[in-house]
C-alpha positions in Angstrom: -48.1 31.0 -5.4 -49.0 29.2 -8.7 -46.3 28.7 -10.9 -46.3 26.9 -14.1 -43.4 26.0 -16.0 -42.0 22.9 -18.9 -39.5 21.6 -19.9 -37.9 19.8 -22.4 -37.4 16.3 -21.0 -38.7 14.0 -18.5 -34.6 13.5 -17.8 -35.2 17.1 -16.1 -37.2 15.6 -12.9 -36.2 12.6 -11.2 -38.5 9.9 -11.1 -39.3 9.7 -7.6 -40.7 13.2 -7.5 -42.8 12.2 -10.4 -43.9 9.0 -9.3 -44.9 10.8 -6.4 -47.1 12.5 -8.1 -48.4 10.0 -10.7 -48.4 7.1 -8.8 -47.3 3.9 -10.1 -50.5 2.2 -11.0 -51.5 3.7 -13.6 -48.0 2.3 -16.6 -48.2 4.5 -19.1 -47.9 7.3 -16.7 -45.2 6.4 -15.0 -41.6 8.3 -14.7 -39.9 4.8 -16.0 -42.5 4.3 -19.4 -41.9 8.2 -20.1 -38.3 8.5 -20.0 -37.7 4.6 -22.0 -39.3 6.6 -24.8 -37.5 9.5 -25.0 -34.3 7.8 -24.3 -35.1 5.4 -26.9 -35.4 8.0 -29.2 -39.1 7.1 -30.1 -40.7 10.6 -28.7 -38.0 12.5 -29.9 -37.8 16.6 -32.2 -37.1 14.5 -35.2 -40.3 11.9 -34.9 -42.6 14.6 -34.6 -42.7 14.4 -30.7 -40.8 17.2 -28.8 -41.5 16.9 -24.7 -42.5 20.0 -23.2 -44.0 18.5 -19.9 -45.8 21.3 -17.5 -44.5 21.0 -13.7 -46.9 23.5 -10.9 -45.3 24.7 -8.4 -47.2 26.4 -4.9 -43.5 27.9 -3.7 -41.4 26.0 -3.7 -43.5 23.0 -3.2 -43.6 20.7 -6.5 -47.9 20.0 -5.7 -48.9 18.7 -10.4 -47.3 17.5 -13.4 -48.6 16.7 -16.9 -47.0 15.3 -20.1 -47.0 17.4 -23.2 -45.6 17.7 -26.3 -45.1 20.3 -29.2 -46.1 17.9 -32.6 -45.5 18.2 -35.9 -48.2 15.8 -37.0 -51.4 13.4 -36.4 -49.7 10.2 -36.3 -49.6 8.3 -32.9 -52.3 9.3 -31.1 -55.6 7.6 -32.3 -57.1 10.2 -31.7 -58.2 11.5 -35.5 -57.9 15.1 -36.6 -56.5 14.5 -40.1 -59.8 16.4 -41.2 -59.1 19.4 -38.4 -55.8 19.9 -39.8 -56.6 20.1 -43.5 -60.1 22.8 -43.1 -57.0 24.9 -41.2 -54.9 24.9 -44.5 -58.1 25.6 -46.6 -58.5 28.5 -44.0 -54.7 29.3 -44.8 -53.6 28.6 -41.2 -50.7 26.1 -40.0 -52.6 23.9 -38.2 -49.3 22.2 -36.9 -47.3 22.7 -34.8 -50.1 21.5 -31.7 -49.8 21.2 -28.5 -50.4 17.4 -26.7 -50.9 15.8 -23.4 -51.0 11.9 -24.2 -49.1 8.9 -23.6 -47.2 8.7 -27.2 -48.4 5.3 -29.2 -50.9 4.8 -26.0 -55.1 4.7 -26.6 -55.4 3.9 -23.3 -57.7 5.7 -21.2 -56.4 6.9 -17.6 -54.7 9.6 -15.6 -53.2 12.7 -17.4 -52.8 14.5 -14.2 -50.6 13.9 -11.4 -51.2 15.4 -8.3 -52.2 15.2 -4.1 -54.3 18.4 -4.4 -58.2 18.2 -6.4 -58.3 18.4 -10.5 -60.9 21.2 -10.3 -58.3 23.6 -8.3 -55.0 22.5 -10.6 -56.7 22.1 -14.2 -57.6 25.8 -14.7 -54.2 26.9 -13.8 -52.6 24.1 -16.4 -55.3 25.7 -19.2 -54.4 29.5 -18.8 -50.0 28.2 -18.8 -51.4 26.2 -22.3 -52.9 28.6 -23.3 -50.0 30.8 -22.7 -47.2 28.3 -24.7 -49.5 27.9 -26.9 -49.4 31.8 -28.1 -45.4 32.1 -27.6 -44.9 28.7 -29.5 -47.8 29.3 -32.5 -49.5 26.3 -32.2 -53.2 26.1 -33.3 -53.6 24.8 -29.9 -54.5 22.2 -27.3 -55.6 18.4 -26.8 -55.8 16.4 -24.5 -56.5 12.4 -25.6 -58.1 9.5 -23.5 -58.6 11.8 -20.9 -60.0 10.4 -17.7 -63.9 10.8 -17.0 -63.1 13.6 -13.9 -60.7 15.4 -15.8 -63.2 15.8 -19.3 -66.0 17.0 -17.0 -63.9 19.5 -15.5 -62.2 20.5 -19.1 -65.6 20.6 -19.9 -66.8 23.0 -17.2 -64.0 25.3 -18.0 -65.1 26.0 -21.5 -63.1 23.2 -24.1 -64.2 21.1 -26.7 -64.8 17.3 -25.7 -65.1 14.1 -28.4 -66.3 11.2 -27.5 -64.5 8.0 -29.2 -65.6 4.2 -28.4 -63.7 1.7 -27.8 -64.4 -2.4 -26.8 -63.6 -3.5 -23.2 -63.8 -6.8 -21.4 -65.4 -7.0 -17.9 -64.8 -9.6 -14.8 -67.8 -9.9 -13.2 -66.1 -12.3 -11.3 -65.9 -15.1 -13.4 -64.2 -18.2 -11.6 -63.1 -19.4 -15.1 -63.3 -18.8 -19.1 -66.2 -21.8 -18.0 -67.9 -19.6 -16.5 -67.6 -16.7 -18.7 -68.6 -18.6 -21.0 -72.0 -19.7 -19.6 -73.3 -16.1 -19.5 -73.3 -16.0 -22.9 -76.3 -17.0 -25.4 -75.6 -21.1 -26.7 -74.4 -20.6 -30.3 -71.6 -18.0 -29.4 -70.7 -19.6 -26.9 -70.1 -22.6 -29.5 -68.8 -20.1 -31.8 -65.8 -18.8 -29.1 -65.5 -22.8 -27.7 -64.9 -23.8 -31.8 -62.0 -21.1 -32.4 -60.9 -22.4 -29.6 -60.5 -25.4 -30.2 -58.8 -25.1 -33.7 -56.0 -23.7 -31.8 -55.8 -25.9 -29.3 -55.7 -29.2 -32.1 -52.6 -27.5 -33.3 -50.7 -28.7 -31.3 -48.3 -25.2 -29.8 -47.5 -24.4 -26.3 -48.7 -21.1 -25.1 -46.5 -19.3 -22.2 -47.6 -16.0 -20.0 -44.1 -15.0 -18.8 -43.7 -12.2 -16.7 -41.8 -10.0 -15.1 -37.8 -11.2 -15.2 -39.4 -14.3 -17.1 -39.0 -11.8 -20.0 -35.6 -12.7 -21.2 -33.4 -11.2 -23.9 -34.2 -14.4 -26.0 -38.2 -13.6 -25.6 -38.1 -9.9 -25.9 -35.7 -10.5 -29.0 -38.9 -13.0 -30.6 -41.5 -10.7 -29.8 -39.9 -7.5 -31.5 -39.3 -9.6 -34.5 -42.9 -10.1 -34.8 -43.7 -6.5 -33.3 -42.1 -5.3 -36.4 -43.7 -7.8 -39.2 -47.0 -6.3 -37.7 -46.2 -2.9 -39.1 -44.1 -3.8 -41.9 -47.1 -6.0 -43.3 -48.7 -2.2 -43.0 -46.0 -0.5 -45.2 -44.3 0.8 -42.6 -42.0 0.6 -39.1 -43.5 0.2 -35.8 -43.0 2.9 -34.2 -41.0 1.5 -31.3 -37.7 0.8 -31.1 -35.9 -1.9 -29.5 -34.6 0.0 -26.8 -37.4 1.1 -25.7 -38.6 -2.4 -24.7 -36.2 -3.0 -23.1 -35.8 -0.8 -20.9 -39.2 -1.6 -20.2 -38.4 -5.0 -19.0 -35.9 -3.7 -17.5 -37.4 -0.6 -15.5 -41.4 -2.2 -14.9 -41.1 -6.2 -15.3 -43.4 -5.9 -12.5 -46.4 -4.5 -15.6 -45.6 -6.6 -18.5 -47.0 -9.9 -19.6 -46.2 -11.7 -22.6 -48.0 -14.5 -23.8 -45.3 -16.9 -26.5 -46.8 -19.0 -28.4 -44.4 -21.9 -29.9 -44.2 -24.7 -31.7 -41.8 -27.3 -30.7 -39.0 -25.2 -29.9 -39.6 -22.1 -32.7 -41.3 -19.3 -30.9 -43.8 -18.8 -33.3 -45.9 -15.4 -32.0 -46.6 -13.0 -28.8 -48.4 -10.7 -27.2 -47.0 -7.7 -25.3 -49.6 -6.5 -22.2 -49.1 -4.4 -19.6 -51.0 -4.0 -16.1 -52.4 -2.1 -12.9 -53.6 -3.2 -10.1 -57.1 -3.5 -11.6 -57.0 -3.5 -15.8 -55.2 -6.1 -18.0 -54.1 -4.0 -21.7 -53.1 -5.3 -24.5 -50.9 -3.5 -26.4 -48.2 -5.1 -29.5 -49.0 -8.4 -31.2 -46.8 -10.2 -33.9 -46.5 -14.0 -35.9 -44.4 -15.3 -38.5 -47.4 -17.2 -39.8 -51.4 -16.4 -40.7 -52.4 -19.0 -38.6 -56.6 -18.8 -38.7 -57.9 -18.1 -34.8 -53.8 -17.3 -33.2 -54.4 -13.5 -32.9 -57.9 -14.2 -31.1 -56.7 -17.0 -28.5 -52.9 -14.9 -27.9 -54.5 -11.5 -27.6 -58.1 -12.0 -26.5 -58.5 -15.2 -24.9 -55.1 -15.8 -23.2 -55.7 -12.3 -22.3 -59.8 -13.1 -20.4 -58.6 -15.7 -18.8 -55.5 -14.4 -17.1 -57.7 -11.4 -16.2 -59.7 -13.8 -14.2 -56.4 -16.1 -12.4 -55.7 -12.4 -11.5 -58.7 -11.2 -10.1 -58.7 -8.3 -12.7 -61.4 -6.1 -13.2 -60.9 -4.9 -16.7 -59.3 -6.0 -20.1 -58.6 -3.3 -22.3 -57.5 -4.8 -25.6 -56.2 -1.8 -27.5 -57.8 0.9 -29.7 -60.5 0.3 -33.0 -62.3 -3.7 -33.5 -65.3 -4.1 -33.9 -64.9 -7.8 -34.1 -64.7 -7.9 -30.6 -67.8 -7.3 -30.1 -68.7 -11.2 -30.7 -65.9 -12.1 -28.4 -67.4 -10.3 -25.3 -65.3 -6.8 -25.1 -68.6 -3.9 -24.7 -69.0 -0.8 -26.5 -67.1 1.5 -23.8 -66.7 5.7 -24.2 -63.4 7.5 -25.0 -62.6 11.0 -24.3 -60.6 13.5 -25.3 -60.5 17.4 -24.6 -59.6 20.5 -26.7 -58.6 23.7 -27.4 -57.8 25.7 -30.5 -56.9 28.6 -31.1 -58.1 30.5 -33.4 -62.0 31.2 -32.7 -63.5 31.3 -36.1 -63.4 27.6 -36.4 -65.9 27.4 -32.9 -69.2 27.1 -34.6 -67.9 24.9 -37.5 -65.8 22.6 -35.3 -69.4 22.4 -32.5 -71.4 21.1 -34.8 -68.5 18.7 -36.0 -68.3 17.6 -32.4 -72.1 16.8 -32.1 -73.3 14.9 -35.2 -69.7 12.8 -34.4 -71.6 12.5 -31.0 -74.8 11.9 -32.1 -73.5 8.7 -34.5 -71.3 7.4 -32.1 -74.3 7.2 -29.6 -76.4 5.3 -31.9 -73.8 3.5 -32.9 -72.8 2.0 -29.5 -76.5 1.3 -29.4 -75.7 -1.1 -32.2 -73.3 -2.6 -32.0 -74.5 -3.2 -27.9 -77.2 -5.6 -30.1 -74.6 -7.4 -31.3 -73.4 -8.9 -27.2 -73.0 -12.4 -26.8 -74.5 -12.3 -23.4 -78.2 -14.0 -22.3 -80.7 -10.8 -22.1 -80.4 -10.7 -18.8 -76.6 -10.3 -18.1 -76.0 -7.1 -16.6 -74.0 -4.2 -19.7 -71.6 -2.4 -18.4 -73.6 0.4 -19.0 -75.9 -0.7 -15.8 
């Protein structure tokens, strides 16, 4: 009764059918977002991302979908497996291609399967299909990145490897405004943030939060220039091209916010955010000049103020960055799932993941001691 097939592009299924199963609140699983990646060729075989999305039918009825890609490298994933690839190579086996379920270039935890059925019914069927596809495509395995807790647990119960990671998120504890938020901090930490923000406020800059269709072509031109400047400083061009950003501004305006920084009539920096009904996602940033504290103001403090103003529960500012701790972003777990076809690596991989898990837990415990809040302030773990 159940059939799973793969398609070679998101355009092979209608936005209506895909979004009916995935919903439209979490922006990165929406058909429009994934289609923009493919239509702009940011995701394509030539960039090492070959779409291979899975569709599940019960009889004639489509009941579940899952994004998936055949990868020929590990760039743009943010769960680093270069050590694994090296081990495969030294063992005389190819690590690439591999199968990947993830949102390209987007390290944001969220749903990875769209369905109205219980996940514990759907996941085993997808795993079976993935393993069959892995064999037919001669891949080293499959990886599911930044999986939500329910999917992570079901995958673990099905015998998949689980891998722990850390990000730093801000949580809204019914703050009325930014000062109310600061009031929950120790005096020294509170003064440090005020000093940091005061430094920017004295520069006579205008900071605006543009939403939806307020993000016009001029604002997008400035942002895209800044986005590429940020990546060129690291010696490479940004993964995403202007065509991608044009499409998401056109197709997902209600889920975008652009923080624009202006000096007189000149735009000098901007940061692009996505949002759901509960969460703000900080994604891309850039500036034409280095101004001490401007990155923190634009990407973090403005995001916190926006989340408070709009009653959002959480602010996910993106991957990495222990410097976020001092500004009230708390360590949170991220998870990934893994299936490897070569069983000979399982003992070594099990040991690697256990040791990494212990190290990350110890690091998280240590990092929480640096949070700026009063001791009686509840942490996210509570």
